[in-house]
C-alpha positions in Angstrom: 8.1 -14.5 -47.2 7.3 -11.2 -48.9 10.2 -8.6 -49.1 9.4 -5.0 -49.7 12.0 -2.4 -50.8 11.6 1.4 -50.5 13.3 4.5 -51.8 17.0 4.0 -52.8 16.9 0.4 -51.6 14.3 -0.3 -54.3 16.3 1.7 -56.9 19.5 -0.3 -56.2 17.8 -3.7 -56.3 15.5 -2.8 -59.1 12.4 -4.3 -57.6 9.7 -2.9 -55.3 8.9 -6.3 -53.8 9.6 -10.0 -54.2 8.6 -13.3 -52.6 11.3 -15.6 -51.4 11.9 -18.8 -49.5 14.7 -18.5 -46.9 16.3 -20.6 -44.2 17.4 -17.4 -42.4 16.6 -17.3 -38.7 17.2 -13.5 -38.3 17.0 -10.4 -40.4 20.9 -10.3 -40.4 21.0 -13.8 -41.8 18.4 -12.9 -44.5 20.5 -9.8 -45.4 23.6 -12.1 -45.7 21.6 -14.4 -48.1 20.5 -11.5 -50.2 23.9 -9.9 -50.4 25.3 -13.3 -51.7 22.8 -13.4 -54.5 24.0 -10.6 -56.7 25.9 -7.3 -56.7 22.8 -5.2 -56.7 21.8 -6.7 -53.4 25.3 -6.3 -52.0 25.2 -2.6 -53.0 21.8 -2.1 -51.4 22.8 -3.7 -48.1 26.4 -2.5 -48.0 25.8 -0.2 -45.0 23.2 -1.5 -42.6 23.5 1.6 -40.5 21.8 3.5 -43.3 18.8 1.1 -43.3 15.8 0.3 -41.2 13.7 -2.8 -41.2 10.1 -3.6 -40.4 8.7 -7.1 -39.7 5.0 -7.4 -40.4 4.8 -3.6 -40.3 6.6 -3.3 -36.9 10.0 -1.7 -36.7 12.7 -4.2 -35.7 16.4 -4.7 -35.3 18.6 -6.7 -37.7 19.1 -9.3 -35.0 15.3 -9.9 -34.8 14.1 -13.4 -35.4 12.1 -14.2 -38.5 10.0 -17.0 -37.0 6.4 -16.6 -38.3 7.2 -13.3 -40.1 5.3 -12.9 -43.4 6.6 -9.5 -44.6 10.0 -7.8 -44.3 10.4 -4.2 -45.4 13.7 -2.5 -45.9 13.9 1.3 -46.1 16.2 4.3 -45.3 15.6 6.3 -42.1 12.8 8.8 -42.4 13.0 12.4 -41.5 10.0 14.3 -40.2 8.8 17.6 -41.3 
């Protein structure tokens, strides 16, 4: 599974993307796995209300299933202008 990180999420983790293998069934389980890895992930995912997630380029919720998902993107909410 490909993970993409944008804006301050990328800055806190220190990577724009990575490929991982996971047993997580939902986005929330994936986030829990990532937070347990290292402090930089814990810092990036400390406040999920400040994050959005997209699964295969479709906005999703953190309780969304990961079955068949190839790409997960994490980013802060966007403001229009």
